[in-house]
MARLUMNU-424436 format. One record per residue (C-alpha): x, y, z; residue in one letter. Coordinates in nm, 3 decimals, always signed. Layout:
REM MARLUMNU-424436
<atom><u>X</u><v>Y</v><w>Z</w><residu>a</residu></atom>
...
This chain:
REM MARLUMNU-424436
<atom><u>-0.125</u><v>-1.867</v><w>-1.135</w><residu>m</residu></atom>
<atom><u>-0.436</u><v>-2.009</v><w>-1.008</w><residu>e</residu></atom>
<atom><u>-0.269</u><v>-2.328</v><w>-0.902</w><residu>g</residu></atom>
<atom><u>+0.003</u><v>-2.138</v><w>-0.712</w><residu>t</residu></atom>
<atom><u>-0.237</u><v>-1.948</v><w>-0.515</w><residu>v</residu></atom>
<atom><u>-0.413</u><v>-2.268</v><w>-0.417</w><residu>h</residu></atom>
<atom><u>-0.079</u><v>-2.434</v><w>-0.334</w><residu>t</residu></atom>
<atom><u>+0.014</u><v>-2.136</v><w>-0.097</w><residu>v</residu></atom>
<atom><u>-0.320</u><v>-2.133</v><w>+0.075</w><residu>a</residu></atom>
<atom><u>-0.305</u><v>-2.501</v><w>+0.117</w><residu>r</residu></atom>
<atom><u>+0.042</u><v>-2.487</v><w>+0.271</w><residu>a</residu></atom>
<atom><u>-0.046</u><v>-2.220</v><w>+0.513</w><residu>a</residu></atom>
<atom><u>-0.346</u><v>-2.415</v><w>+0.629</w><residu>i</residu></atom>
<atom><u>-0.171</u><v>-2.726</v><w>+0.651</w><residu>a</residu></atom>
<atom><u>+0.089</u><v>-2.589</v><w>+0.911</w><residu>s</residu></atom>
<atom><u>-0.215</u><v>-2.524</v><w>+1.133</w><residu>t</residu></atom>
<atom><u>-0.372</u><v>-2.761</v><w>+1.362</w><residu>t</residu></atom>
<atom><u>-0.563</u><v>-3.091</v><w>+1.234</w><residu>p</residu></atom>
<atom><u>-0.909</u><v>-3.054</v><w>+1.142</w><residu>d</residu></atom>
<atom><u>-1.171</u><v>-3.219</v><w>+1.349</w><residu>t</residu></atom>
<atom><u>-1.559</u><v>-3.260</v><w>+1.253</w><residu>a</residu></atom>
<atom><u>-1.701</u><v>-3.083</v><w>+1.543</w><residu>s</residu></atom>
<atom><u>-1.461</u><v>-2.905</v><w>+1.751</w><residu>a</residu></atom>
<atom><u>-1.418</u><v>-2.508</v><w>+1.691</w><residu>p</residu></atom>
<atom><u>-1.129</u><v>-2.385</v><w>+1.489</w><residu>d</residu></atom>
<atom><u>-0.908</u><v>-2.191</v><w>+1.717</w><residu>v</residu></atom>
<atom><u>-0.574</u><v>-2.237</v><w>+1.601</w><residu>g</residu></atom>
<atom><u>-0.290</u><v>-2.200</v><w>+1.834</w><residu>n</residu></atom>
<atom><u>-0.304</u><v>-1.854</v><w>+1.995</w><residu>p</residu></atom>
<atom><u>-0.021</u><v>-1.924</v><w>+2.218</w><residu>a</residu></atom>
<atom><u>+0.212</u><v>-1.970</v><w>+1.926</w><residu>a</residu></atom>
<atom><u>+0.049</u><v>-1.706</v><w>+1.716</w><residu>g</residu></atom>
<atom><u>-0.078</u><v>-1.957</v><w>+1.475</w><residu>t</residu></atom>
<atom><u>-0.388</u><v>-1.855</v><w>+1.290</w><residu>p</residu></atom>
<atom><u>-0.675</u><v>-2.088</v><w>+1.282</w><residu>s</residu></atom>
<atom><u>-0.796</u><v>-2.264</v><w>+0.957</w><residu>k</residu></atom>
<atom><u>-1.100</u><v>-2.074</v><w>+0.959</w><residu>s</residu></atom>
<atom><u>-0.907</u><v>-1.728</v><w>+0.973</w><residu>q</residu></atom>
<atom><u>-0.701</u><v>-1.863</v><w>+0.707</w><residu>l</residu></atom>
<atom><u>-0.996</u><v>-1.937</v><w>+0.493</w><residu>a</residu></atom>
<atom><u>-1.163</u><v>-1.615</v><w>+0.572</w><residu>y</residu></atom>
<atom><u>-0.855</u><v>-1.405</v><w>+0.470</w><residu>d</residu></atom>
<atom><u>-0.822</u><v>-1.610</v><w>+0.156</w><residu>w</residu></atom>
<atom><u>-1.211</u><v>-1.570</v><w>+0.049</w><residu>i</residu></atom>
<atom><u>-1.213</u><v>-1.210</v><w>+0.141</w><residu>r</residu></atom>
<atom><u>-0.881</u><v>-1.145</v><w>-0.045</w><residu>d</residu></atom>
<atom><u>-1.062</u><v>-1.283</v><w>-0.362</w><residu>r</residu></atom>
<atom><u>-1.368</u><v>-1.108</v><w>-0.314</w><residu>i</residu></atom>
<atom><u>-1.210</u><v>-0.771</v><w>-0.271</w><residu>n</residu></atom>
<atom><u>-0.965</u><v>-0.840</v><w>-0.571</w><residu>g</residu></atom>
<atom><u>-1.256</u><v>-0.915</v><w>-0.799</w><residu>g</residu></atom>
<atom><u>-1.196</u><v>-1.281</v><w>-0.835</w><residu>n</residu></atom>
<atom><u>-1.512</u><v>-1.360</v><w>-0.666</w><residu>y</residu></atom>
<atom><u>-1.751</u><v>-1.114</v><w>-0.821</w><residu>s</residu></atom>
<atom><u>-2.095</u><v>-1.001</v><w>-0.695</w><residu>p</residu></atom>
<atom><u>-2.323</u><v>-1.307</v><w>-0.739</w><residu>g</residu></atom>
<atom><u>-2.035</u><v>-1.575</v><w>-0.737</w><residu>y</residu></atom>
<atom><u>-2.153</u><v>-1.880</v><w>-0.562</w><residu>r</residu></atom>
<atom><u>-1.947</u><v>-1.994</v><w>-0.281</w><residu>l</residu></atom>
<atom><u>-1.962</u><v>-2.372</v><w>-0.276</w><residu>v</residu></atom>
<atom><u>-1.837</u><v>-2.506</v><w>+0.069</w><residu>l</residu></atom>
<atom><u>-1.713</u><v>-2.836</v><w>-0.078</w><residu>a</residu></atom>
<atom><u>-1.526</u><v>-2.688</v><w>-0.361</w><residu>q</residu></atom>
<atom><u>-1.366</u><v>-2.395</v><w>-0.132</w><residu>l</residu></atom>
<atom><u>-1.265</u><v>-2.667</v><w>+0.126</w><residu>a</residu></atom>
<atom><u>-1.105</u><v>-2.887</v><w>-0.173</w><residu>g</residu></atom>
<atom><u>-0.915</u><v>-2.573</v><w>-0.281</w><residu>d</residu></atom>
<atom><u>-0.791</u><v>-2.498</v><w>+0.059</w><residu>l</residu></atom>
<atom><u>-0.725</u><v>-2.890</v><w>+0.166</w><residu>g</residu></atom>
<atom><u>-0.942</u><v>-2.843</v><w>+0.468</w><residu>v</residu></atom>
<atom><u>-1.294</u><v>-2.985</v><w>+0.581</w><residu>s</residu></atom>
<atom><u>-1.605</u><v>-2.772</v><w>+0.515</w><residu>v</residu></atom>
<atom><u>-1.602</u><v>-2.658</v><w>+0.888</w><residu>v</residu></atom>
<atom><u>-1.342</u><v>-2.390</v><w>+0.885</w><residu>p</residu></atom>
<atom><u>-1.482</u><v>-2.266</v><w>+0.536</w><residu>v</residu></atom>
<atom><u>-1.833</u><v>-2.258</v><w>+0.682</w><residu>r</residu></atom>
<atom><u>-1.728</u><v>-2.038</v><w>+0.966</w><residu>e</residu></atom>
<atom><u>-1.535</u><v>-1.815</v><w>+0.742</w><residu>a</residu></atom>
<atom><u>-1.848</u><v>-1.786</v><w>+0.536</w><residu>i</residu></atom>
<atom><u>-2.071</u><v>-1.689</v><w>+0.829</w><residu>r</residu></atom>
<atom><u>-1.810</u><v>-1.417</v><w>+0.918</w><residu>r</residu></atom>
<atom><u>-1.839</u><v>-1.283</v><w>+0.583</w><residu>l</residu></atom>
<atom><u>-2.196</u><v>-1.294</v><w>+0.601</w><residu>e</residu></atom>
<atom><u>-2.189</u><v>-1.087</v><w>+0.910</w><residu>a</residu></atom>
<atom><u>-1.976</u><v>-0.825</v><w>+0.750</w><residu>e</residu></atom>
<atom><u>-2.222</u><v>-0.790</v><w>+0.459</w><residu>g</residu></atom>
<atom><u>-1.970</u><v>-0.940</v><w>+0.191</w><residu>l</residu></atom>
<atom><u>-2.165</u><v>-1.261</v><w>+0.136</w><residu>v</residu></atom>
<atom><u>-2.535</u><v>-1.343</v><w>+0.136</w><residu>t</residu></atom>
<atom><u>-2.716</u><v>-1.677</v><w>+0.196</w><residu>y</residu></atom>
<atom><u>-3.040</u><v>-1.784</v><w>+0.023</w><residu>e</residu></atom>
<atom><u>-3.237</u><v>-2.107</v><w>+0.084</w><residu>r</residu></atom>
<atom><u>-3.182</u><v>-2.339</v><w>-0.223</w><residu>n</residu></atom>
<atom><u>-2.918</u><v>-2.120</v><w>-0.353</w><residu>v</residu></atom>
<atom><u>-2.657</u><v>-2.106</v><w>-0.071</w><residu>g</residu></atom>
<atom><u>-2.368</u><v>-1.867</v><w>-0.011</w><residu>a</residu></atom>
<atom><u>-2.273</u><v>-1.620</v><w>-0.271</w><residu>q</residu></atom>
<atom><u>-2.083</u><v>-1.308</v><w>-0.296</w><residu>v</residu></atom>
<atom><u>-2.313</u><v>-0.998</v><w>-0.211</w><residu>a</residu></atom>
<atom><u>-2.464</u><v>-0.810</v><w>-0.507</w><residu>m</residu></atom>
<atom><u>-2.381</u><v>-0.437</v><w>-0.501</w><residu>v</residu></atom>
<atom><u>-2.652</u><v>-0.203</v><w>-0.545</w><residu>h</residu></atom>
<atom><u>-2.621</u><v>+0.179</v><w>-0.586</w><residu>e</residu></atom>
<atom><u>-2.871</u><v>+0.226</v><w>-0.312</w><residu>s</residu></atom>
<atom><u>-2.662</u><v>-0.012</v><w>-0.056</w><residu>e</residu></atom>
<atom><u>-2.345</u><v>+0.207</v><w>-0.174</w><residu>y</residu></atom>
<atom><u>-2.525</u><v>+0.516</v><w>-0.085</w><residu>v</residu></atom>
<atom><u>-2.618</u><v>+0.390</v><w>+0.248</w><residu>y</residu></atom>
<atom><u>-2.276</u><v>+0.250</v><w>+0.334</w><residu>t</residu></atom>
<atom><u>-2.117</u><v>+0.576</v><w>+0.258</w><residu>m</residu></atom>
<atom><u>-2.358</u><v>+0.787</v><w>+0.432</w><residu>e</residu></atom>
<atom><u>-2.291</u><v>+0.557</v><w>+0.744</w><residu>t</residu></atom>
<atom><u>-1.933</u><v>+0.545</v><w>+0.724</w><residu>l</residu></atom>
<atom><u>-1.920</u><v>+0.927</v><w>+0.696</w><residu>a</residu></atom>
<atom><u>-2.069</u><v>+0.936</v><w>+1.053</w><residu>l</residu></atom>
<atom><u>-1.896</u><v>+0.667</v><w>+1.216</w><residu>v</residu></atom>
<atom><u>-1.551</u><v>+0.733</v><w>+1.052</w><residu>e</residu></atom>
<atom><u>-1.603</u><v>+1.097</v><w>+1.137</w><residu>g</residu></atom>
<atom><u>-1.665</u><v>+0.992</v><w>+1.498</w><residu>a</residu></atom>
<atom><u>-1.368</u><v>+0.769</v><w>+1.504</w><residu>a</residu></atom>
<atom><u>-1.127</u><v>+1.032</v><w>+1.365</w><residu>t</residu></atom>
<atom><u>-1.246</u><v>+1.264</v><w>+1.635</w><residu>r</residu></atom>
<atom><u>-1.195</u><v>+1.018</v><w>+1.911</w><residu>l</residu></atom>
<atom><u>-0.847</u><v>+0.905</v><w>+1.769</w><residu>a</residu></atom>
<atom><u>-0.703</u><v>+1.244</v><w>+1.721</w><residu>a</residu></atom>
<atom><u>-0.567</u><v>+1.292</v><w>+2.084</w><residu>p</residu></atom>
<atom><u>-0.366</u><v>+0.947</v><w>+2.037</w><residu>f</residu></atom>
<atom><u>-0.241</u><v>+1.041</v><w>+1.697</w><residu>v</residu></atom>
<atom><u>+0.139</u><v>+1.094</v><w>+1.725</w><residu>t</residu></atom>
<atom><u>+0.418</u><v>+1.301</v><w>+1.535</w><residu>p</residu></atom>
<atom><u>+0.514</u><v>+0.945</v><w>+1.378</w><residu>d</residu></atom>
<atom><u>+0.146</u><v>+0.887</v><w>+1.270</w><residu>h</residu></atom>
<atom><u>+0.128</u><v>+1.228</v><w>+1.102</w><residu>i</residu></atom>
<atom><u>+0.453</u><v>+1.140</v><w>+0.904</w><residu>v</residu></atom>
<atom><u>+0.339</u><v>+0.787</v><w>+0.810</w><residu>r</residu></atom>
<atom><u>-0.007</u><v>+0.935</v><w>+0.673</w><residu>a</residu></atom>
<atom><u>+0.167</u><v>+1.228</v><w>+0.491</w><residu>r</residu></atom>
<atom><u>+0.382</u><v>+0.991</v><w>+0.328</w><residu>a</residu></atom>
<atom><u>+0.100</u><v>+0.776</v><w>+0.219</w><residu>v</residu></atom>
<atom><u>-0.081</u><v>+1.092</v><w>+0.082</w><residu>n</residu></atom>
<atom><u>+0.232</u><v>+1.158</v><w>-0.108</w><residu>g</residu></atom>
<atom><u>+0.201</u><v>+0.837</v><w>-0.265</w><residu>e</residu></atom>
<atom><u>-0.167</u><v>+0.911</v><w>-0.375</w><residu>m</residu></atom>
<atom><u>-0.038</u><v>+1.229</v><w>-0.502</w><residu>i</residu></atom>
<atom><u>+0.224</u><v>+1.054</v><w>-0.724</w><residu>a</residu></atom>
<atom><u>-0.050</u><v>+0.838</v><w>-0.867</w><residu>c</residu></atom>
<atom><u>-0.268</u><v>+1.109</v><w>-0.992</w><residu>l</residu></atom>
<atom><u>-0.110</u><v>+1.152</v><w>-1.332</w><residu>d</residu></atom>
<atom><u>-0.157</u><v>+0.777</v><w>-1.421</w><residu>d</residu></atom>
<atom><u>-0.445</u><v>+0.666</v><w>-1.195</w><residu>l</residu></atom>
<atom><u>-0.490</u><v>+0.319</v><w>-1.095</w><residu>q</residu></atom>
<atom><u>-0.817</u><v>+0.335</v><w>-0.895</w><residu>p</residu></atom>
<atom><u>-0.726</u><v>-0.017</v><w>-0.710</w><residu>h</residu></atom>
<atom><u>-0.390</u><v>+0.125</v><w>-0.603</w><residu>r</residu></atom>
<atom><u>-0.527</u><v>+0.464</v><w>-0.519</w><residu>f</residu></atom>
<atom><u>-0.804</u><v>+0.312</v><w>-0.301</w><residu>t</residu></atom>
<atom><u>-0.562</u><v>+0.091</v><w>-0.118</w><residu>e</residu></atom>
<atom><u>-0.364</u><v>+0.384</v><w>-0.033</w><residu>l</residu></atom>
<atom><u>-0.675</u><v>+0.573</v><w>+0.066</w><residu>n</residu></atom>
<atom><u>-0.773</u><v>+0.310</v><w>+0.338</w><residu>l</residu></atom>
<atom><u>-0.413</u><v>+0.320</v><w>+0.449</w><residu>e</residu></atom>
<atom><u>-0.416</u><v>+0.695</v><w>+0.491</w><residu>f</residu></atom>
<atom><u>-0.735</u><v>+0.687</v><w>+0.678</w><residu>h</residu></atom>
<atom><u>-0.647</u><v>+0.391</v><w>+0.909</w><residu>s</residu></atom>
<atom><u>-0.366</u><v>+0.580</v><w>+1.023</w><residu>v</residu></atom>
<atom><u>-0.611</u><v>+0.853</v><w>+1.158</w><residu>l</residu></atom>
<atom><u>-0.900</u><v>+0.624</v><w>+1.288</w><residu>f</residu></atom>
<atom><u>-0.720</u><v>+0.315</v><w>+1.422</w><residu>e</residu></atom>
<atom><u>-0.635</u><v>+0.486</v><w>+1.764</w><residu>e</residu></atom>
<atom><u>-1.014</u><v>+0.533</v><w>+1.837</w><residu>c</residu></atom>
<atom><u>-1.106</u><v>+0.459</v><w>+2.173</w><residu>t</residu></atom>
<atom><u>-1.432</u><v>+0.323</v><w>+2.131</w><residu>n</residu></atom>
<atom><u>-1.420</u><v>-0.043</v><w>+1.998</w><residu>p</residu></atom>
<atom><u>-1.783</u><v>-0.038</v><w>+1.889</w><residu>h</residu></atom>
<atom><u>-1.750</u><v>+0.253</v><w>+1.649</w><residu>i</residu></atom>
<atom><u>-1.418</u><v>+0.130</v><w>+1.524</w><residu>l</residu></atom>
<atom><u>-1.589</u><v>-0.205</v><w>+1.427</w><residu>e</residu></atom>
<atom><u>-1.840</u><v>-0.044</v><w>+1.227</w><residu>l</residu></atom>
<atom><u>-1.587</u><v>+0.163</v><w>+1.038</w><residu>v</residu></atom>
<atom><u>-1.398</u><v>-0.165</v><w>+0.955</w><residu>h</residu></atom>
<atom><u>-1.705</u><v>-0.316</v><w>+0.837</w><residu>r</residu></atom>
<atom><u>-1.807</u><v>-0.020</v><w>+0.635</w><residu>g</residu></atom>
<atom><u>-1.482</u><v>-0.028</v><w>+0.461</w><residu>w</residu></atom>
<atom><u>-1.504</u><v>-0.395</v><w>+0.409</w><residu>n</residu></atom>
<atom><u>-1.835</u><v>-0.346</v><w>+0.232</w><residu>r</residu></atom>
<atom><u>-1.713</u><v>-0.064</v><w>+0.010</w><residu>l</residu></atom>
<atom><u>-1.428</u><v>-0.268</v><w>-0.122</w><residu>r</residu></atom>
<atom><u>-1.649</u><v>-0.470</v><w>-0.349</w><residu>v</residu></atom>
<atom><u>-1.754</u><v>-0.160</v><w>-0.539</w><residu>l</residu></atom>
<atom><u>-1.482</u><v>+0.122</v><w>-0.399</w><residu>r</residu></atom>
<atom><u>-1.208</u><v>+0.027</v><w>-0.692</w><residu>d</residu></atom>
<atom><u>-1.434</u><v>+0.186</v><w>-0.945</w><residu>s</residu></atom>
<atom><u>-1.537</u><v>+0.490</v><w>-0.777</w><residu>t</residu></atom>
<atom><u>-1.222</u><v>+0.712</v><w>-0.838</w><residu>f</residu></atom>
<atom><u>-1.226</u><v>+0.562</v><w>-1.186</w><residu>g</residu></atom>
<atom><u>-1.556</u><v>+0.737</v><w>-1.242</w><residu>f</residu></atom>
<atom><u>-1.460</u><v>+1.059</v><w>-1.083</w><residu>v</residu></atom>
<atom><u>-1.090</u><v>+1.111</v><w>-1.135</w><residu>p</residu></atom>
<atom><u>-1.120</u><v>+1.451</v><w>-1.026</w><residu>g</residu></atom>
<atom><u>-1.248</u><v>+1.384</v><w>-0.687</w><residu>r</residu></atom>
<atom><u>-0.923</u><v>+1.194</v><w>-0.637</w><residu>a</residu></atom>
<atom><u>-0.733</u><v>+1.523</v><w>-0.677</w><residu>r</residu></atom>
<atom><u>-0.955</u><v>+1.694</v><w>-0.437</w><residu>q</residu></atom>
<atom><u>-0.934</u><v>+1.401</v><w>-0.189</w><residu>s</residu></atom>
<atom><u>-0.546</u><v>+1.430</v><w>-0.130</w><residu>v</residu></atom>
<atom><u>-0.588</u><v>+1.820</v><w>-0.084</w><residu>v</residu></atom>
<atom><u>-0.857</u><v>+1.731</v><w>+0.181</w><residu>e</residu></atom>
<atom><u>-0.625</u><v>+1.474</v><w>+0.340</w><residu>h</residu></atom>
<atom><u>-0.362</u><v>+1.746</v><w>+0.404</w><residu>e</residu></atom>
<atom><u>-0.640</u><v>+1.964</v><w>+0.563</w><residu>n</residu></atom>
<atom><u>-0.714</u><v>+1.677</v><w>+0.818</w><residu>l</residu></atom>
<atom><u>-0.344</u><v>+1.611</v><w>+0.907</w><residu>l</residu></atom>
<atom><u>-0.309</u><v>+1.998</v><w>+0.972</w><residu>r</residu></atom>
<atom><u>-0.624</u><v>+2.011</v><w>+1.179</w><residu>m</residu></atom>
<atom><u>-0.488</u><v>+1.709</v><w>+1.385</w><residu>i</residu></atom>
<atom><u>-0.130</u><v>+1.873</v><w>+1.427</w><residu>e</residu></atom>
<atom><u>-0.295</u><v>+2.219</v><w>+1.553</w><residu>t</residu></atom>
<atom><u>-0.539</u><v>+2.037</v><w>+1.785</w><residu>d</residu></atom>
<atom><u>-0.853</u><v>+2.175</v><w>+1.605</w><residu>a</residu></atom>
<atom><u>-1.172</u><v>+2.170</v><w>+1.813</w><residu>e</residu></atom>
<atom><u>-1.301</u><v>+1.816</v><w>+1.817</w><residu>p</residu></atom>
<atom><u>-1.651</u><v>+1.856</v><w>+1.655</w><residu>l</residu></atom>
<atom><u>-1.484</u><v>+2.067</v><w>+1.378</w><residu>t</residu></atom>
<atom><u>-1.241</u><v>+1.778</v><w>+1.301</w><residu>l</residu></atom>
<atom><u>-1.514</u><v>+1.528</v><w>+1.308</w><residu>e</residu></atom>
<atom><u>-1.734</u><v>+1.729</v><w>+1.063</w><residu>l</residu></atom>
<atom><u>-1.438</u><v>+1.771</v><w>+0.830</w><residu>a</residu></atom>
<atom><u>-1.377</u><v>+1.400</v><w>+0.843</w><residu>a</residu></atom>
<atom><u>-1.749</u><v>+1.353</v><w>+0.755</w><residu>r</residu></atom>
<atom><u>-1.777</u><v>+1.598</v><w>+0.468</w><residu>e</residu></atom>
<atom><u>-1.439</u><v>+1.432</v><w>+0.344</w><residu>h</residu></atom>
<atom><u>-1.630</u><v>+1.100</v><w>+0.285</w><residu>r</residu></atom>
<atom><u>-1.955</u><v>+1.268</v><w>+0.180</w><residu>t</residu></atom>
<atom><u>-1.784</u><v>+1.469</v><w>-0.088</w><residu>a</residu></atom>
<atom><u>-1.686</u><v>+1.157</v><w>-0.259</w><residu>t</residu></atom>
<atom><u>-2.035</u><v>+1.025</v><w>-0.249</w><residu>l</residu></atom>
<atom><u>-2.160</u><v>+1.348</v><w>-0.377</w><residu>d</residu></atom>
<atom><u>-1.926</u><v>+1.311</v><w>-0.666</w><residu>a</residu></atom>
<atom><u>-2.020</u><v>+0.958</v><w>-0.738</w><residu>f</residu></atom>
<atom><u>-2.399</u><v>+1.045</v><w>-0.745</w><residu>l</residu></atom>
<atom><u>-2.340</u><v>+1.343</v><w>-0.968</w><residu>a</residu></atom>
<atom><u>-2.165</u><v>+1.104</v><w>-1.207</w><residu>y</residu></atom>
<atom><u>-2.449</u><v>+0.854</v><w>-1.188</w><residu>q</residu></atom>
<atom><u>-2.718</u><v>+1.125</v><w>-1.242</w><residu>a</residu></atom>
<atom><u>-2.545</u><v>+1.220</v><w>-1.561</w><residu>g</residu></atom>
<atom><u>-2.525</u><v>+0.845</v><w>-1.688</w><residu>h</residu></atom>
<atom><u>-2.821</u><v>+0.684</v><w>-1.548</w><residu>k</residu></atom>
<atom><u>-3.054</u><v>+0.478</v><w>-1.725</w><residu>h</residu></atom>
<atom><u>-3.406</u><v>+0.636</v><w>-1.692</w><residu>p</residu></atom>
<atom><u>-3.551</u><v>+0.303</v><w>-1.546</w><residu>s</residu></atom>
<atom><u>-3.312</u><v>+0.277</v><w>-1.254</w><residu>a</residu></atom>
<atom><u>-3.316</u><v>+0.577</v><w>-1.043</w><residu>p</residu></atom>
<atom><u>-3.123</u><v>+0.608</v><w>-0.698</w><residu>v</residu></atom>
<atom><u>-3.273</u><v>+0.692</v><w>-0.392</w><residu>q</residu></atom>
<atom><u>-3.083</u><v>+0.875</v><w>-0.136</w><residu>s</residu></atom>
<atom><u>-3.159</u><v>+1.088</v><w>+0.133</w><residu>a</residu></atom>
<atom><u>-3.020</u><v>+1.448</v><w>+0.123</w><residu>p</residu></atom>
<atom><u>-2.670</u><v>+1.429</v><w>+0.207</w><residu>l</residu></atom>
<atom><u>-2.706</u><v>+1.742</v><w>+0.432</w><residu>q</residu></atom>
<atom><u>-2.887</u><v>+1.509</v><w>+0.678</w><residu>s</residu></atom>
<atom><u>-2.622</u><v>+1.292</v><w>+0.760</w><residu>a</residu></atom>
<atom><u>-2.459</u><v>+1.632</v><w>+0.924</w><residu>s</residu></atom>
<atom><u>-2.722</u><v>+1.825</v><w>+1.073</w><residu>v</residu></atom>
<atom><u>-2.472</u><v>+2.037</v><w>+1.265</w><residu>q</residu></atom>
<atom><u>-2.248</u><v>+2.053</v><w>+0.938</w><residu>g</residu></atom>
<atom><u>-2.453</u><v>+2.296</v><w>+0.750</w><residu>d</residu></atom>
<atom><u>-2.306</u><v>+2.596</v><w>+0.932</w><residu>n</residu></atom>
<atom><u>-1.958</u><v>+2.435</v><w>+0.881</w><residu>h</residu></atom>
<atom><u>-1.969</u><v>+2.411</v><w>+0.521</w><residu>r</residu></atom>
């Protein structure tokens, strides 16, 4: 299987423009051909998200380049992008490695995502069409069908697909970039979150339908934003409650009160 993956990746990259030692890897935009660095980025990120490259895994440029059949140039560019997104870290005398996931980092990422995704959902709402609603509701239906035999990885994929429908029409590209970055960072740990708290999965799909109805009925923008924000913090609350009941005494989790992420949200709860 591993050999098949490498063969497919090498074939895809071989179809792009030839490597050079110094020229930037831009592919062929006119023909819609992705660059070698983009293909390398996608391949490495997929393996991080899929758990093939676990936290702490060393990313050796020469080895990756050999696996993909390219020079180290596009691989280095891909690693830099992943580092900027927080999926990879770089240490002197160690090199690049898949970022370690610490509980506090998960907390901070979720708190940040609650803010920016709530804002993105509010800004996108006027541009969410009936077709978007139909698609999101169908995805939520798939999530409901998963509940009796919960597979956290699949449930999380569907969860992102659902929320993407609601936030991708966001008119502020900077906020949207932060949302994408937050989801990319969460993927390292998120597969296990709903496995820890399966009860949260059931409540989550109910909240999804509530968000859809709010958009359908043109709910007040701030009310929608706060609902989307609290939907995210509710998952974090459930995770922290689980951790509090299963934590080793020597490893406390530090987190600001969740209500502080939504000053105006106290009256909305």
